[in-house]
PyMOL Python script that loads the backbone (N, CA, C, O; Angstrom):
from pymol import cmd

cmd.read_pdbstr("""\
ATOM      1  N   MET A   1     -28.514  25.243 -40.219  1.00  0.00           N
ATOM      2  CA  MET A   1     -27.983  26.026 -41.322  1.00  0.00           C
ATOM      3  C   MET A   1     -27.415  27.328 -40.770  1.00  0.00           C
ATOM      4  O   MET A   1     -28.017  27.972 -39.911  1.00  0.00           O
ATOM      5  N   ASP A   2     -26.276  27.690 -41.266  1.00  0.00           N
ATOM      6  CA  ASP A   2     -25.730  28.966 -40.835  1.00  0.00           C
ATOM      7  C   ASP A   2     -26.031  30.055 -41.867  1.00  0.00           C
ATOM      8  O   ASP A   2     -26.568  29.785 -42.941  1.00  0.00           O
ATOM      9  N   LEU A   3     -25.682  31.252 -41.524  1.00  0.00           N
ATOM     10  CA  LEU A   3     -26.015  32.409 -42.357  1.00  0.00           C
ATOM     11  C   LEU A   3     -25.315  32.364 -43.716  1.00  0.00           C
ATOM     12  O   LEU A   3     -25.863  32.843 -44.708  1.00  0.00           O
ATOM     13  N   GLY A   4     -24.113  31.794 -43.769  1.00  0.00           N
ATOM     14  CA  GLY A   4     -23.378  31.698 -45.030  1.00  0.00           C
ATOM     15  C   GLY A   4     -24.074  30.810 -46.047  1.00  0.00           C
ATOM     16  O   GLY A   4     -24.109  31.140 -47.232  1.00  0.00           O
ATOM     17  N   ILE A   5     -24.627  29.694 -45.602  1.00  0.00           N
ATOM     18  CA  ILE A   5     -25.338  28.785 -46.501  1.00  0.00           C
ATOM     19  C   ILE A   5     -26.628  29.432 -46.992  1.00  0.00           C
ATOM     20  O   ILE A   5     -26.988  29.298 -48.161  1.00  0.00           O
ATOM     21  N   ILE A   6     -27.309  30.122 -46.115  1.00  0.00           N
ATOM     22  CA  ILE A   6     -28.538  30.814 -46.521  1.00  0.00           C
ATOM     23  C   ILE A   6     -28.222  31.909 -47.538  1.00  0.00           C
ATOM     24  O   ILE A   6     -28.957  32.078 -48.511  1.00  0.00           O
ATOM     25  N   ALA A   7     -27.140  32.650 -47.324  1.00  0.00           N
ATOM     26  CA  ALA A   7     -26.739  33.691 -48.273  1.00  0.00           C
ATOM     27  C   ALA A   7     -26.365  33.088 -49.628  1.00  0.00           C
ATOM     28  O   ALA A   7     -26.696  33.651 -50.672  1.00  0.00           O
ATOM     29  N   ALA A   8     -25.684  31.957 -49.612  1.00  0.00           N
ATOM     30  CA  ALA A   8     -25.296  31.299 -50.858  1.00  0.00           C
ATOM     31  C   ALA A   8     -26.526  30.838 -51.640  1.00  0.00           C
ATOM     32  O   ALA A   8     -26.593  31.005 -52.857  1.00  0.00           O
ATOM     33  N   ILE A   9     -27.485  30.266 -50.943  1.00  0.00           N
ATOM     34  CA  ILE A   9     -28.714  29.813 -51.611  1.00  0.00           C
ATOM     35  C   ILE A   9     -29.487  31.005 -52.160  1.00  0.00           C
ATOM     36  O   ILE A   9     -30.056  30.927 -53.249  1.00  0.00           O
ATOM     37  N   ALA A  10     -29.513  32.110 -51.415  1.00  0.00           N
ATOM     38  CA  ALA A  10     -30.190  33.318 -51.893  1.00  0.00           C
ATOM     39  C   ALA A  10     -29.520  33.855 -53.157  1.00  0.00           C
ATOM     40  O   ALA A  10     -30.202  34.284 -54.088  1.00  0.00           O
ATOM     41  N   MET A  11     -28.181  33.834 -53.193  1.00  0.00           N
ATOM     42  CA  MET A  11     -27.465  34.279 -54.395  1.00  0.00           C
ATOM     43  C   MET A  11     -27.790  33.401 -55.590  1.00  0.00           C
ATOM     44  O   MET A  11     -27.977  33.905 -56.698  1.00  0.00           O
ATOM     45  N   LEU A  12     -27.859  32.091 -55.376  1.00  0.00           N
ATOM     46  CA  LEU A  12     -28.155  31.177 -56.476  1.00  0.00           C
ATOM     47  C   LEU A  12     -29.582  31.350 -56.979  1.00  0.00           C
ATOM     48  O   LEU A  12     -29.831  31.267 -58.182  1.00  0.00           O
ATOM     49  N   VAL A  13     -30.511  31.589 -56.074  1.00  0.00           N
ATOM     50  CA  VAL A  13     -31.896  31.820 -56.486  1.00  0.00           C
ATOM     51  C   VAL A  13     -32.006  33.136 -57.253  1.00  0.00           C
ATOM     52  O   VAL A  13     -32.686  33.202 -58.276  1.00  0.00           O
ATOM     53  N   LEU A  14     -31.347  34.175 -56.769  1.00  0.00           N
ATOM     54  CA  LEU A  14     -31.363  35.459 -57.462  1.00  0.00           C
ATOM     55  C   LEU A  14     -30.741  35.335 -58.849  1.00  0.00           C
ATOM     56  O   LEU A  14     -31.262  35.889 -59.817  1.00  0.00           O
ATOM     57  N   TRP A  15     -29.623  34.605 -58.947  1.00  0.00           N
ATOM     58  CA  TRP A  15     -28.997  34.385 -60.247  1.00  0.00           C
ATOM     59  C   TRP A  15     -29.956  33.672 -61.201  1.00  0.00           C
ATOM     60  O   TRP A  15     -30.079  34.061 -62.363  1.00  0.00           O
ATOM     61  N   ALA A  16     -30.635  32.635 -60.716  1.00  0.00           N
ATOM     62  CA  ALA A  16     -31.558  31.882 -61.561  1.00  0.00           C
ATOM     63  C   ALA A  16     -32.702  32.764 -62.052  1.00  0.00           C
ATOM     64  O   ALA A  16     -33.074  32.705 -63.224  1.00  0.00           O
ATOM     65  N   VAL A  17     -33.250  33.567 -61.174  1.00  0.00           N
ATOM     66  CA  VAL A  17     -34.358  34.447 -61.561  1.00  0.00           C
ATOM     67  C   VAL A  17     -33.897  35.456 -62.607  1.00  0.00           C
ATOM     68  O   VAL A  17     -34.566  35.649 -63.622  1.00  0.00           O
ATOM     69  N   LEU A  18     -32.758  36.100 -62.364  1.00  0.00           N
ATOM     70  CA  LEU A  18     -32.268  37.102 -63.301  1.00  0.00           C
ATOM     71  C   LEU A  18     -31.869  36.495 -64.641  1.00  0.00           C
ATOM     72  O   LEU A  18     -32.055  37.121 -65.685  1.00  0.00           O
ATOM     73  N   THR A  19     -31.325  35.288 -64.620  1.00  0.00           N
ATOM     74  CA  THR A  19     -30.865  34.660 -65.853  1.00  0.00           C
ATOM     75  C   THR A  19     -32.015  34.152 -66.702  1.00  0.00           C
ATOM     76  O   THR A  19     -32.025  34.360 -67.915  1.00  0.00           O
ATOM     77  N   PHE A  20     -32.972  33.499 -66.093  1.00  0.00           N
ATOM     78  CA  PHE A  20     -34.011  32.834 -66.869  1.00  0.00           C
ATOM     79  C   PHE A  20     -35.238  33.713 -67.139  1.00  0.00           C
ATOM     80  O   PHE A  20     -36.012  33.418 -68.050  1.00  0.00           O
ATOM     81  N   MET A  21     -35.424  34.769 -66.375  1.00  0.00           N
ATOM     82  CA  MET A  21     -36.583  35.616 -66.600  1.00  0.00           C
ATOM     83  C   MET A  21     -36.252  36.897 -67.354  1.00  0.00           C
ATOM     84  O   MET A  21     -37.136  37.509 -67.954  1.00  0.00           O
ATOM     85  N   PHE A  22     -35.001  37.304 -67.328  1.00  0.00           N
ATOM     86  CA  PHE A  22     -34.571  38.528 -67.982  1.00  0.00           C
ATOM     87  C   PHE A  22     -33.350  38.224 -68.834  1.00  0.00           C
ATOM     88  O   PHE A  22     -32.780  37.136 -68.752  1.00  0.00           O
ATOM     89  N   GLU A  23     -32.957  39.179 -69.642  1.00  0.00           N
ATOM     90  CA  GLU A  23     -31.713  39.034 -70.403  1.00  0.00           C
ATOM     91  C   GLU A  23     -30.591  39.569 -69.513  1.00  0.00           C
ATOM     92  O   GLU A  23     -30.324  40.771 -69.486  1.00  0.00           O
ATOM     93  N   ALA A  24     -29.950  38.675 -68.800  1.00  0.00           N
ATOM     94  CA  ALA A  24     -28.983  39.063 -67.784  1.00  0.00           C
ATOM     95  C   ALA A  24     -27.648  39.471 -68.406  1.00  0.00           C
ATOM     96  O   ALA A  24     -27.130  38.774 -69.278  1.00  0.00           O
ATOM     97  N   PRO A  25     -27.088  40.605 -67.957  1.00  0.00           N
ATOM     98  CA  PRO A  25     -25.750  40.978 -68.415  1.00  0.00           C
ATOM     99  C   PRO A  25     -24.699  40.059 -67.784  1.00  0.00           C
ATOM    100  O   PRO A  25     -25.006  39.293 -66.870  1.00  0.00           O
ATOM    101  N   GLY A  26     -23.498  40.138 -68.261  1.00  0.00           N
ATOM    102  CA  GLY A  26     -22.440  39.225 -67.831  1.00  0.00           C
ATOM    103  C   GLY A  26     -22.121  39.258 -66.353  1.00  0.00           C
ATOM    104  O   GLY A  26     -21.813  38.224 -65.760  1.00  0.00           O
ATOM    105  N   TYR A  27     -22.191  40.444 -65.745  1.00  0.00           N
ATOM    106  CA  TYR A  27     -21.808  40.530 -64.329  1.00  0.00           C
ATOM    107  C   TYR A  27     -22.803  39.821 -63.411  1.00  0.00           C
ATOM    108  O   TYR A  27     -22.472  39.547 -62.258  1.00  0.00           O
ATOM    109  N   VAL A  28     -23.996  39.520 -63.885  1.00  0.00           N
ATOM    110  CA  VAL A  28     -24.961  38.780 -63.065  1.00  0.00           C
ATOM    111  C   VAL A  28     -24.449  37.361 -62.802  1.00  0.00           C
ATOM    112  O   VAL A  28     -24.763  36.759 -61.775  1.00  0.00           O
ATOM    113  N   HIS A  29     -23.668  36.840 -63.731  1.00  0.00           N
ATOM    114  CA  HIS A  29     -23.154  35.482 -63.564  1.00  0.00           C
ATOM    115  C   HIS A  29     -22.095  35.397 -62.467  1.00  0.00           C
ATOM    116  O   HIS A  29     -21.701  34.297 -62.079  1.00  0.00           O
ATOM    117  N   LEU A  30     -21.631  36.533 -61.966  1.00  0.00           N
ATOM    118  CA  LEU A  30     -20.760  36.518 -60.790  1.00  0.00           C
ATOM    119  C   LEU A  30     -21.517  36.014 -59.563  1.00  0.00           C
ATOM    120  O   LEU A  30     -20.912  35.467 -58.641  1.00  0.00           O
ATOM    121  N   LEU A  31     -22.841  36.199 -59.549  1.00  0.00           N
ATOM    122  CA  LEU A  31     -23.651  35.652 -58.452  1.00  0.00           C
ATOM    123  C   LEU A  31     -23.561  34.136 -58.428  1.00  0.00           C
ATOM    124  O   LEU A  31     -23.517  33.535 -57.355  1.00  0.00           O
ATOM    125  N   LEU A  32     -23.533  33.507 -59.607  1.00  0.00           N
ATOM    126  CA  LEU A  32     -23.394  32.053 -59.683  1.00  0.00           C
ATOM    127  C   LEU A  32     -22.048  31.625 -59.123  1.00  0.00           C
ATOM    128  O   LEU A  32     -21.970  30.702 -58.313  1.00  0.00           O
ATOM    129  N   THR A  33     -20.998  32.292 -59.551  1.00  0.00           N
ATOM    130  CA  THR A  33     -19.652  31.949 -59.085  1.00  0.00           C
ATOM    131  C   THR A  33     -19.530  32.146 -57.573  1.00  0.00           C
ATOM    132  O   THR A  33     -19.043  31.264 -56.867  1.00  0.00           O
ATOM    133  N   ALA A  34     -19.967  33.291 -57.086  1.00  0.00           N
ATOM    134  CA  ALA A  34     -19.860  33.582 -55.653  1.00  0.00           C
ATOM    135  C   ALA A  34     -20.766  32.664 -54.831  1.00  0.00           C
ATOM    136  O   ALA A  34     -20.383  32.218 -53.750  1.00  0.00           O
ATOM    137  N   GLY A  35     -21.950  32.387 -55.335  1.00  0.00           N
ATOM    138  CA  GLY A  35     -22.878  31.528 -54.600  1.00  0.00           C
ATOM    139  C   GLY A  35     -22.378  30.101 -54.462  1.00  0.00           C
ATOM    140  O   GLY A  35     -22.467  29.515 -53.383  1.00  0.00           O
ATOM    141  N   VAL A  36     -21.854  29.538 -55.537  1.00  0.00           N
ATOM    142  CA  VAL A  36     -21.320  28.172 -55.484  1.00  0.00           C
ATOM    143  C   VAL A  36     -20.085  28.125 -54.588  1.00  0.00           C
ATOM    144  O   VAL A  36     -19.935  27.205 -53.784  1.00  0.00           O
ATOM    145  N   PHE A  37     -19.196  29.121 -54.727  1.00  0.00           N
ATOM    146  CA  PHE A  37     -18.006  29.169 -53.876  1.00  0.00           C
ATOM    147  C   PHE A  37     -18.382  29.236 -52.399  1.00  0.00           C
ATOM    148  O   PHE A  37     -17.845  28.490 -51.579  1.00  0.00           O
ATOM    149  N   LEU A  38     -19.301  30.129 -52.068  1.00  0.00           N
ATOM    150  CA  LEU A  38     -19.703  30.305 -50.676  1.00  0.00           C
ATOM    151  C   LEU A  38     -20.377  29.058 -50.128  1.00  0.00           C
ATOM    152  O   LEU A  38     -20.139  28.680 -48.981  1.00  0.00           O
ATOM    153  N   LEU A  39     -21.205  28.422 -50.924  1.00  0.00           N
ATOM    154  CA  LEU A  39     -21.893  27.206 -50.482  1.00  0.00           C
ATOM    155  C   LEU A  39     -20.896  26.088 -50.200  1.00  0.00           C
ATOM    156  O   LEU A  39     -20.971  25.447 -49.152  1.00  0.00           O
ATOM    157  N   ILE A  40     -19.969  25.847 -51.115  1.00  0.00           N
ATOM    158  CA  ILE A  40     -18.973  24.785 -50.911  1.00  0.00           C
ATOM    159  C   ILE A  40     -18.086  25.113 -49.716  1.00  0.00           C
ATOM    160  O   ILE A  40     -17.778  24.236 -48.909  1.00  0.00           O
ATOM    161  N   TRP A  41     -17.681  26.362 -49.603  1.00  0.00           N
ATOM    162  CA  TRP A  41     -16.810  26.766 -48.494  1.00  0.00           C
ATOM    163  C   TRP A  41     -17.490  26.548 -47.150  1.00  0.00           C
ATOM    164  O   TRP A  41     -16.878  26.007 -46.229  1.00  0.00           O
ATOM    165  N   ARG A  42     -18.746  26.962 -47.027  1.00  0.00           N
ATOM    166  CA  ARG A  42     -19.443  26.824 -45.750  1.00  0.00           C
ATOM    167  C   ARG A  42     -19.699  25.350 -45.407  1.00  0.00           C
ATOM    168  O   ARG A  42     -19.652  24.977 -44.235  1.00  0.00           O
ATOM    169  N   ILE A  43     -19.967  24.515 -46.409  1.00  0.00           N
ATOM    170  CA  ILE A  43     -20.180  23.094 -46.142  1.00  0.00           C
ATOM    171  C   ILE A  43     -18.875  22.456 -45.669  1.00  0.00           C
ATOM    172  O   ILE A  43     -18.889  21.638 -44.748  1.00  0.00           O
ATOM    173  N   VAL A  44     -17.753  22.816 -46.283  1.00  0.00           N
ATOM    174  CA  VAL A  44     -16.468  22.266 -45.864  1.00  0.00           C
ATOM    175  C   VAL A  44     -16.100  22.731 -44.457  1.00  0.00           C
ATOM    176  O   VAL A  44     -15.593  21.945 -43.657  1.00  0.00           O
ATOM    177  N   VAL A  45     -16.353  24.007 -44.151  1.00  0.00           N
ATOM    178  CA  VAL A  45     -16.032  24.542 -42.829  1.00  0.00           C
ATOM    179  C   VAL A  45     -16.891  23.858 -41.762  1.00  0.00           C
ATOM    180  O   VAL A  45     -16.399  23.572 -40.670  1.00  0.00           O
ATOM    181  N   ARG A  46     -18.151  23.594 -42.057  1.00  0.00           N
ATOM    182  CA  ARG A  46     -19.018  22.930 -41.076  1.00  0.00           C
ATOM    183  C   ARG A  46     -18.567  21.503 -40.814  1.00  0.00           C
ATOM    184  O   ARG A  46     -18.717  21.004 -39.699  1.00  0.00           O
ATOM    185  N   GLY A  47     -18.013  20.838 -41.828  1.00  0.00           N
ATOM    186  CA  GLY A  47     -17.598  19.447 -41.678  1.00  0.00           C
ATOM    187  C   GLY A  47     -16.199  19.259 -41.116  1.00  0.00           C
ATOM    188  O   GLY A  47     -15.816  18.143 -40.768  1.00  0.00           O
ATOM    189  N   SER A  48     -15.438  20.329 -41.025  1.00  0.00           N
ATOM    190  CA  SER A  48     -14.074  20.240 -40.510  1.00  0.00           C
ATOM    191  C   SER A  48     -14.088  20.054 -38.999  1.00  0.00           C
ATOM    192  O   SER A  48     -14.915  20.646 -38.304  1.00  0.00           O
ATOM    193  N   PRO A  49     -13.166  19.225 -38.486  1.00  0.00           N
ATOM    194  CA  PRO A  49     -13.114  19.060 -37.033  1.00  0.00           C
ATOM    195  C   PRO A  49     -12.648  20.343 -36.353  1.00  0.00           C
ATOM    196  O   PRO A  49     -11.824  21.084 -36.890  1.00  0.00           O
ATOM    197  N   LYS A  50     -13.180  20.588 -35.180  1.00  0.00           N
ATOM    198  CA  LYS A  50     -12.807  21.775 -34.404  1.00  0.00           C
ATOM    199  C   LYS A  50     -11.463  21.542 -33.748  1.00  0.00           C
ATOM    200  O   LYS A  50     -11.139  20.419 -33.360  1.00  0.00           O
ATOM    201  N   LYS A  51     -10.681  22.599 -33.622  1.00  0.00           N
ATOM    202  CA  LYS A  51      -9.352  22.474 -32.998  1.00  0.00           C
ATOM    203  C   LYS A  51      -9.417  22.740 -31.527  1.00  0.00           C
ATOM    204  O   LYS A  51      -8.396  22.680 -30.843  1.00  0.00           O
TER     205      LYS A  51
END
""", "prot")
cmd.dss("prot")
cmd.show_as("cartoon", "prot")
cmd.util.cbc("prot")
cmd.orient("prot")
């Protein structure tokens, strides 16, 4: 696992905690967007052939 995937998972966990345990304001949902984007991006980059 690289640092990007770990950061993405941390963002998703933080989003889940803030959303389900507290009344999260709208900007907290940016963590969901950024976390999913970062996770997909890092998985695609890891699977791409090296040049």
